[in-house]
C-alpha positions, 0 to 999 in steps of 0.5 A, a space after each residue: 588153038 582156043 585152049 592154048 590161047 586160054 592157057 596163055 591168058 590164064 598164065 598172064 593173069 596169074 602172073 599179074 596177080 602174083 606180081 601185085 601180091 609180091 609188091 604188097 608183101 615187100 611193102 609190108 616188110 618195109 613198113 614193119 621194119 620202120 615200126 621195129 627198126 630191126 631185122 628178124 624172121 617175122 619182118 623178112 618173111 613177107 619180102 621172101 614170099 614177095 620175091 618168090 611171087 615176083 620170080 614165079 610171075 616172071 616165069 609164067 609171063 616170059 618163060 615157056 619151057 620148064 626151068 628144070 629139064 629133068 622130068 623126075 627131078 621136076 616132079 620131086 621138087 613140085 611135090 615138095 612145094 605142094 606138100 609144104 603149102 599143104 602143111 602150111 595151110 593146115 598149121 595156119 588153120 590150127 593157129 587161127 582156130 585154137 584160141 576159139 576152141 581152148 579159151 579160159 572160159 572152161 578153166 574154172 578156178 585157177 590160182 596162177 595166170 602166166 603172161 608171156 612176154 614179147 618185147 619192150 622198147 629200148 626206153 623200157 615201155 612195153 610194145 603194143 603186143 605186150 601191152 594188149 596182153 597185160 590189159 587182158 591180165 588186168 581184166 582177168 585179175 579184176 574178175 578173179 582177185 585171188 589169182 597170182 600173176 606170173 609175168 614171164 620174160 627175160 632180157 632181149 638184145 635190144 632191151 634195157 632190162 628184163 621184160 618182167 620188170 616192165 610188165 610188173 610196172 605196167 600191172 601195178 600202174 593199172 591197180 594190181 598189187 605188187 604182192 600179187 605179181 610174181 616175176 620170172 626174169 630169165 626166159 628168152 623163149 616160149 619153152 622157157 616161159 613155161 619151164 621157168 614159171 613152173 619152178 616159181 609155182 613150186 608144183 609137185 613133180 609129175 603133177 598136172 597144174 591148172 593155169 590160165 596163160 595170156 598171149 597173143 592170138 597167133 601164139 596160143 596154139 604153140 603155147 598151149 602145146 608147150 605148156 602141156 609138155 611142162 606139166 600144165 593143164 593150160 587154158 588160154 586168153 587170147 590178146 589181139 595182135 596189132 594190125 601192123 604186125 598181124 601178117 608177119 606174126 602169123 607167117 613167122 608162127 608157122 616156122 616157130 611151130 615147126 621148130 618147137 615141135 621138133 626141138 622144144 622138149 
């Protein structure tokens, strides 16, 4: 009897925790939407997880019987959910740890630095995430004035012109000479960032080319793998992710990673 009461209490407490977590996640989506004024996967994901938390908390609090009556089917679905969360945890751990393991400190001398684009505002200003990446590029250039900086970014649906143009302007205002900046204006994905940038470097076919690339911390792991697929010996500089989009960025990156591993060749 005591064991049953403890189990019921545990379910009630867990239901309350999940309900509060759900509120936090849904509020995050609302807050980030106000920042971006645009619906995308990164904005929606916290709310989707939040709704799942709410539904499961209602199940724990009010429904004693299993929702799925067939025991075999219940085991299969439960196993799939557990497998998903294990994969999610492993990938997120790698995303978090990779910038520490594969930094530019061990790169040595390189001739090219690639800055990956990530959005500009409708008035042409770089977003906070992009500005942080460009600041890292300026800092690296000041320490290594021989390098050429490739600014890689095409034009998104709500952008007035290619990101590369805004990136070039930002770098020039920070003191980087125009003749040290190479624009790649066609890419619309991380895969294309490296694919198109390699053509601008004019590297020999099949030869590994050592580069440093700059992107946000959550984006390093996937970017490094894609860079290697397109013939780069790549070392990373991680730019910080603005706090308002940090949770969304890390959640979205899991799904982007899975997609890239399957189709971005």
